[in-house]
Every structure is written in structure tokens, then in C-alpha cells.
N, C-alpha and C positions, 0 to 999 in steps of 0.2 A: 303596486305589489308585484315585488319580483317574484315571489314562488307562486307558480301556476296552481297547485292544488289549495293554497290559502284563496288565492282569486276566485277560483271555482266554488270554494265554499261561500265566499261573500255574496257572489252571483246567484247562489241557491238559497239563501239564507231566509227567503220568503217561505221555504219548506219546513222550516224549523218550527216546532211548536214550544210554545212558552208554558209558564214563565222560567222554569228551572233548566237552564242549559249547562251540560257539561261540554268542555271544549279540550280535545287531546292534543297537546303541543308536544311532537317528537322532532322536528327540524327547524323549529325557530318561534318566534313569539309575535311576528306581526300581526298575525289573524286576531290576536288579542283586541287590538287597537281598532282594527278594521270592523269587527263585531260590535263592539261597543258604539261605535260611530253610526254603524247602518241598523242595529236593532239595539237601541238603548232601553226598550220597553221588557228586557229580559234580566234575570238574575243568573250570573255566569260562574260556574267554577272553571278556572284555568289550570288543568292540570298539566304538569312534566315530569318525567323521572330525572330529567338531567339538571343538576344544579347552577350551571352557567346559565341555563334559560330562565330559571327560576330568579336569578339576579337579575337579569334583563327584565323581567315582568315587574320586578320591584323597581325598578329605574324608571320606566315607563308609567308605571300606575302606582307612583308613590301615595297619592290619596289613600290605597290602601293599608292600613296597619298591618305589618307583618313581624312575624318572630324571626330573629336572626337565628339562621338554621345551623351555625357552625358549631360544633360540639365533638370532642374527641371520641364519645359514645354514643353518638348519634347515628340511627339507621335513617331516618328520613326527616324531613323538614315540612311543617305545615303552618301557614301563616295563620293569623286571627282573620276571621273574614270582617270586612268592613261594610257598612252601610253607605252607598254612595247617592248623594242627593241628585235627582233629575232636574233642579231648579227651583227657587224659592216658592214658585206657584205650584209647584206640583204637590199633588196630595199623595204621593206614593213615593218611595224608596227603595232602590233596588239593590239586591246584595252582589258584591263582586268579591269573589274569594281566590286567591292564589293558592297553588297546593304543589308541592315538589314531594313525593312520595313512591313507594314502591308499586302502588297500582291506585286507579281513581277511587274516590271515595263512593260508598255504597247508594247513595242516592235515595230513593229512586229519582230518575230524571225524566223530563216530558220529551227532550231531545238530546242528541250528542253529535258534535260536529267533529270530525276526525280525517285531517287531511294528510295523505300518504305519499312517501316518495318510492318511485320504482325502483330505486337501488337501496332501499332500506332494509333493515332485518325482516325477512320473512316470518320467521317464527315470532318474534316480537310483535308484528301486525296481525299476525293469526291468534296470538292470545289476547292482545286488546281488543279485536274484535269481538271475540268471545265473552271477554269482561263488559264490552260495552252493551252486548245482549242484557247480559245478567242486570246491568246498572238502570236500563230503560225500565219504564212502567209498561204495563199491558197497553198496547195502543201507540206506545211512543216511537220516536223516528232517530235512525241513524243517519247523518248525513255525512256520506264519504266520499273524498276525491283522489284522484290520482293524476300525476302529471305524465303518464303514459296513454296516448290517444288509442293506443291498438290493445289496450289491456283486456286480458281475459282472464288473469290470476286471480284479482282483487274479486271480480264480478262472481267468480267461481265460490271464492270462501264466503262471501256475503250470501250466495243462495245454498250453502250447506249449513249456515245457523238460523237465517231469518225466512220468515214465511212469504215476504213479498218483496220483490227488489225492482225498483224502477231505474232504468238506465237515462241518463242525459249526455249524448255524445258532444264533444266538443273538437275543435280543430288540434288544440294543444293536450287534452287529458278529457278525463270521464268523471262525471258526477253520478253517485248512486244514491238514491234514497229507499232504505230499509224499515221496513215495519215490522214491528214486534207484535205479534198476535196470541203466540202463546209461550210459556216457560220452556226453556231448554230441558229436552229429557234426557241429555248426558253430557256431561262436562269433561273435556280433555285436559290432562294435565301436562303442561309444557315443561316443568321443572326437571333438571337432569341430575343424576347421583354417578360419578366415574371416580376413577381412581389412578394415581401415580405412584411409583416406588422411590422412596427418598432412602438411600442407604438400605439399611435392613426393615425398614418400615412401609406398609402400604398407607398411603395418606387418601382417605376418603375426601371429595370435593364435592360440593353443592354448586348448582348455577341455574340462572333462569334466562330466556330470552332477553336480549338487549345488554346483556353481560359479554365485553370482549372474549371471544372464542368460548362460546358456549358449547358445553358437551365434550370438551377435551382440552388439554392443558396444552396451548399454541407451542410451536417450535422454540420462538423468541422466552418464553418464560421456563422451557424446560433448559435451555442454555443459562438463563440467569440463575436457575436454580442449581445448575451444575457447577458455576461459577463459586458457590459458598466453599467448594474443595479447595479454592485458592488460600483459603483462611485458616486451613487446618494443617498442622505439621504432616510431614511426607518422609520417605526414606531420603529424597534427594535434598528436602529443605526441612530437617527435623525441628527448626527454632522459628517457623513462620508463623506460628499460631497467633491469631489475632482476636483480642478480647473485646467483644461487641456487648455492650450493655442497654445501649438505645438504638434502636433501628427503624428506619422508614421504608415502606414499600409503596412508593409512589405510583399511582395507576395500578391499583391492586386488583382489578377484574373479579375473578371468583375466589381469590386468596390462597392460590396455590404457593406462590413465592412467598408469601407472608407466613404461611404453616410452616413451609421448610425452613425459614429462619428462625421461627419458633421452636421448632424441633432440635435445630442444631445449637442454639442459645438458650435453654429453657429459664434460665435466670434474667433474661434480658426482657425488657419492654420493646413491643414490635408495634409499631402504629400502621395500620393500613389506610390509605388515603385514596379516594377516588370521587368522580364528579357525578356518577351515576349511582342513585339510590339502590338500583339492584345488585349493584358490583357490592356496596357496602353491605346487603342483606346477604349475599352469598358469601362474602368473607366471612361474615360473624358466623354463619351457619356452619362454614366449613370448619371454623376454629373449634366451634362447639362439637362436632362429629368427632374431632381427634382430640377432645379433651385439653386442647389449649387454652389455658387461662390467661396467658401473657400476650395475646393479641388484642388490640383495641383498635377501633375504627374511628376514621373523620371523613366526613362528607364535606368536599370543598373544590371549587372549581379555578381557586386562584394559586393554587400550590404553595401557599404560605404556611410553613410547619410551625407550631408551637415551641417555645424553648429555643431559640435560635442559638448557634454556635456550641451545642452540647450534644449533639448525635454522632455516634461512630459509625454507623454503616447505613449507606442511602443506597437502595435497590431500586431500579426503574426501568421501564420497557417503553419510551416514547413511542406514541403513534407516529406514522409516517406522513400523513397528510399534514396541510398548512405551510409547507415549504419551510420546514426548521422553526417555524414560530413556536410550537408547543415545545419541541426539544430545548429550544433557548431557555422557556420557563421552567422546564424540568431540572435543567443544568443550574440555572441561577437559584433553585429553590434548594437544591442540593449545597452549593457554595454558601449559602446562608444558614442553611440548619446545622450542616457539619461542624464538630469541634476541629481546630487546628490537629491536622494527622488523621483525621476521619477520612474513611474511604467511601468513594462511589463506584458502584458496579452498574454500568448503562450495557444494555443489549441494544444490537442494530445489525441491519445490514448496509446501511449507508455509513461505511466507517470514515471516510476522509474527513466529511465535515465534521462529525463528532470528535475526533481526533485532533483536529486541529483547533477546535474549540475549548476541548479539555484542555490542552495543551497551555491556551492562553491563560485560564483561570485555576489550572490545578497543577501538581507537582507528580512525579514519578508516573507518568502515563503510560499504560501498557496495552496492547491488543492481543487477547487471546481468542484464539479460533476455537469455538466450543460447538459442536455439530453444524449446522448451516449457518450459524450466525457467528458475528464476534462480539465478545464482550469486552468493552473497555474498562479498565480499572484505573484509579487514580487518587492521589491524597489531597487535602486541602492544605494550601499553604499556612 
């Protein structure tokens, strides 16, 4: 098992109380297989807010009947739970439930397993630890792990909300066994409301931990929003107005870019797409907060946009990790989704590769320096 945090959970699975166990998966899915093989006597709910991981769970646990989560108006995806036989001679059947949603289900659970990554989102981990406490039965246990053998932060977070925490140190990480002995006296709200100015309007934004650039509009998104000025007439170019009736925002995050596009084109259909359930939730709340009825959402990790060859404008801020693999997926998504003559606006600091790739697939490629970022624009051939 490649993940240190996952392996430590498996090694400590004797600490789990059954039969109902929630497993929180933020960084991968191999723990699901490991737990089912090691402790087949439990009923599991495998939870992830990330659609890509949900699809991976469906692939490797195909005996679970699961609902197709892809929907243009969907905030979350919840599989049907399936009863999985332990064998023909077994007198009991254990439940395995796959869940892709904003938050773990209410439970209550006898135990929760939560592997964490030392470089993950601190606020998301904090919020999920609080949620885990709320989801546990009195007397229930949280088995949490980290790949940081010198950890102090996770230990402090656990001690702040759990009554008793046992530490098991290892060469490459730490396992904590936290016991719930009483209910929380006070819950902390980790959600955020902030605003940005788009022309003459102040746009209100909703966000939660786990959403890219939580608590602020990041510089790349701001540059992408400002690139919308390239589509309206100016004193220098009075005839450059671009008519957009169908707009995609791929990787929508908190929904700031989608909201700006919907304000600029109030008659247009704006489709905001992301692979993270909390991004979809935040975008929908952002649209509602600003009275934008022309924004719809789609939870998807394959970047396949419905109604190919029909979209006018494609806005995207691809992530930098993965050695351009995700950028390639996003660019190909735009190439398939856009109508002939449709425009892509892509923001990046890694300009050379993106410019070269767009020149291979599109026409009229231009680089616009906006703020600290470059926004590349192009048209579909």
C-alpha cells in the first residue's frame, strides 16, 4: 500500500469498533479494498467529496450497485447501498455503501477511519474532524492517521474536540485513537462569505474548506474574470462585441468566474463544472446569493461537456500539478465542446506549453498579460 496514512489505518484496524464504520477518503481509494479484506466483518460507508475518487471506488467495488452521479443540476452523488454476501455459508450480509457528497452522512457510526495527508488542506481536515465527532456514537472511536512522523498539529486538533486521544507513533507516521465520551458543546462554522467587484457590482461569494482558494478569489480567477473585458466593445475596438449564449466554466471552484460570466451575459446559459462536490455546492450558493438564475452546475471528473460543438465560450483555470495532464484534458474538453469560432479563455503562469498546445489545436491564439497571470485566448477552427 503506497499511502503511509492508509497503511497505518490498516495496521490499527483492530482498534475499530463495529459493525458500522465510516471511512473518509480525501487522498485516494486503496484503503477501501484494504479494509474490506482485513475486516470483512464490518459494514462500511466509504465517503469522498471528490468525484474522481468516487468513480475509482465504483470501478474497484463494482458489485456495489451505484447511481450515475453525472447531472447538470447535481450537487452531490450518492450511491445506492448494496448488501454484499460474505459467502454462501455466511449467515450475515454486510453493507457497503459508496458515497460522493459534500459531507459524510449523519450516521451515527461505531467507528470512523480518517487517513490524512500532512500537506492537505488544514481547514478541510479541521472541519471533517469536527464532523467525524458529530457522526460518532457516544463511546465511538475515530482512528486517524498522518504521514508526518513528527506531527503535533493533528494531535492538537484531536485533543481540542475529543475527550481522550491515544497516540501510536511509527517511523513514518502517527496513528491516533480518539474516543467520543460526550457531545460537542460548540460547533465551529468553517464556511466563508466574501466579495469581489465586477464592474459596478459587488459579487458575493460562498465557499467551504476543500474548495480551491477558499476564503478569497485567487489571482488566476481574477485575471480570468478581467479577460471578459476582451469580449466587449471599447474605444479602441468598438466592433469587437462577442455574443455568448452558452458558456462553460470548467473547474468552477467557488463560482466567482461563473457568476461574472452570468452577470456579463444575463441571457446566456452558464454551466459550471467541477469534480469536487463542495465546489459545486459553493457555486450554487454563490449564484443564489447574487440572484443568478442562468447558472447551472455539473459534477464531473472527466471534463466531458454535454452538447458538444455548441458552446460559445469556454473559461478555465487548469491546476498546475500533474505535469500538464489535466491541462491537456481541459484543452481537449474545450476543443470538443466549442462550436466553430467559439472562444477559449485559459489563465496560467505556465504560458509556453499552453500557448504551443493551443496553436496546435485552435486558431487566433493570443496571450494577454492580466495582473500577474497570462490569459490565453483562441478560437476553434
